[in-house]
N, C-alpha and C positions, 0 to 999 in steps of 0.2 A: 802892048801889055795891058793897057787900061781896057781895051776891048776884050781882051781874053779874060781878064778879071771879071769884067761885067758879064761876059757869056757864062762863065762858071757860076757866078752868083745867080744868074737867071736859071741855069740848069738846077742849081740847088733849090731855088724858090719853087720851080715847076715840080721837082721831086717832092718837096714838102707839100705843095698843093695837091699833088696826086695822092700822096699818102693820107691827107686829111680829107680831100675831096672825094675819095672813093667810098666814103661811109664807114671808115673804120672807127668803131666806137671804143673809147678807152674803158668804158664800163664793161663792154662786151669782152674786150680783151682781159679786163680784170676779173670778170666772171669765168671766163675760160680758164684763167690762171687759178681761180678759187676752186672750180670743179676738179681741176687736175690735182690740186693740193688736197681737196676733200677725198678724192678717189685714192690718192696715195695713203691719206691718214686712215681711210676706212680699211684699205687693204692691210695697213700695219695693225689696226685694231683686230681685224678678223684674224690675222696671224697670231696676235696676242691671245684672243679668245680661244683659238684652236689649241695654242700651247697650254692655256689655262685648263681647257677641258681635258687635254691629254693628262695634265697633272692631277686634275680632280679624279679622272678615272683611275689613274695609278694609285691615288690616295684611297679611293673606294675599294679598289682591289686589295690594297694593303689592309684597309680596315676590315674588309670581309674576311680576309684570311685570318686577321686578328681575332674577329668575332668567332669564327669557326673553331678557333683554339679555346676561346673563353667560354662559349656556351655550354660545352659539355661539363666544364668545371662549375659553372653557375648551376647547371641542372643537378650535378652531383651534390653540390652544397645545399640545394633546396631540398633534394631527397634526403640528405643526411639530417636537415633540420626537421623535416616532417617526421622522420623516423625517431628523432630524439624527443620530439614532442609527443608522438604517439606513445613512446616508451615511458615518458613521464606520466602521461595520462593513464596508461595501463598500470604503471606502479601505484598511482593514486587509487584506481579502481580496486586493485588487489589489496592494498593496504587499508581501504576504507572499511570501517566496522559494518558488518551486515545488518546490524540493528539500528543504524542511523537512518531516520526518516525525516528529520527536521532539516529545513533548508534556510539559508541566509538570503533574504530578499535583496540586500545591498550588494551582495557579491555578484560578480560578473557571470561566473559559472555556477550553474545550479548543482546542488549536491545530489548524489545518487541516491534515489529513494528505493529502499529494499523493504517489501512488506514483512512485517513481523507476525508470525502465526499466532492467532489468538487461541490461547489455551483456556478452556472453560474453568472457572474456579470450582474447585471441589470442596464443598462444605460437608464436614463430617456431621452426619445426623445420627442421633441416638434414636434407635427404634426397637420396639419389642413386638411380639405377637401375642394376642390374647384371644381366648374363645370361652363361651359359656355353654354348658351341656347340662342336660337333666335325663340322661338315658336311663338311670336307675328308676326314676319315676315312671318312665314309660314301661319298663319292665314290671313294675307293680301294677300297671293298668291304669294309671291316673289320667292318661290322655283320653281314655274312654269314658271317664266320669263327667257328667254334665257340669259339675263344679268347676273342673279344670279343663273344659273344652277349648277355651281361648288362652289358656295359661301354659299347658304343656303341649308342645308340638309333637306330632306323630313321630318324627324322625329324632326327637330328643335334642335337636340343635336350637338353642335360643340365639346364639351369636356364632356364626362360623369364624374360623381363624382370621383375625384382622390385625393388620400392621399399623401401629400408632407410633408417634414420636413422643419422646418424653425429654425432660430436662434433668440435668444432674442433681441428684438428691431426692428425686421423686420416688415414690414407693408403689407397691402393688395396689394399695388403696387408691392412690391418685389415678393410676391407669384404669382401674375399674369405674371410678366416677367419670373420667373422661369418655370412655368408650360407651357407656350406657347413655350419657347425655347426648353424644353425637348421633347415637342410633335410636334415641327415643325409647329406651328400655327402662321399665320401672326398676328402681333401686331404693331399698329401705334399710337403714342401719341406725345403730345407736352407739353412744360413747365415741363420738367423733374425735374427742381429745384423748390422747394417750393410745388406747387400743379399741378402735372402733369394732363393732360386732355386726356382721352382715345378717340381717334377719330375713330379707326377701329380695328375690330377683325375679323380674317379670311376673310379679304377683304370686310367686311360688315360695311359701314360707317354710320356716323350720316347723317341725311337728305335723305338716300337712300329709306326710306318709308314715307317720308313726313317731313315738317318742324319741327315737334315735335319729331322726332325719334332720337334715339341715345342709348348709353350704360349706364347702371346703375348697381350698386352693392349692395348687402346686405349681412349682417353678422348675422347668426343665425336667418334668415327670416326678419330682421329689415333692412330697407334701411336707409342709412346715408346721411346727408346733408353735410358731410365733404368730403374733397378730399381723394382719396384712399391712398395718401402718408402720411396722418395724422392718419389713423387708424391702430393702432399696433395690431399684431396678438397675440392671446392667445391659449394656447394648447387646441385642441379639437374644434376650431372654424369651422363653416360650412360656407363657402363663395360661393356666386352665382353671376355670371356676366350674366345679362339678357338684351336683346335688347328690347327697348320699342318703340312703334309707336306713343305714345301720352303722352309723358312726365311722364311716369310711371303710368298713370291711368289704363292702360290695364294689369298692373302687380299686382299680389296678394301682398298686403302690409298689 
């Protein structure tokens, strides 16, 4: 029995030596075990990743489907907002006064500028027309006399019809002084205060064509018996100073 036990122990020892002596490395065995474990864990992780990817795809599909349902609503909402804004802006434009041209620099939106038509100011001007003639002196032949060569024009017109402005309250006498001064025509009168008397115009005097000759005036073809300083001007009046050789009888009245 002792021999048998010794033999069995030797066999066990030899088996142990064989196992250890054949170069079996515990680290290698551990590495193999670790590799197998890692492979298993990696397979498990890959399986989990695949499952997660499937879940993510499913979620994306569901989110895409949700988005496809939401987008038209958002587009509709944006269009509605734009339309409402455009309608508000349009209402502002329509309600804005067309005469508003001032803008508020501090405001974010600039005011609509609409040009206002410029209407020229119409100033009412008082004007009359005045003329000076000596046709009766020409009819008497004074224009052919040496004495009146430069005094009596051949056509009898000393001043053609001329429009002049006047102020309220001015008289026929004021208009005569103004027009002769502007056109450098000789004028002589006396009695400037009260009732001035016109003695000569353009160096053609009273009595130059006889004892009944002299100067007379008419307003709108009507001769007046009042002095020229008493007849006030009215807008549009036509005044004529005419030389007469026969106390006005040779003038058209």
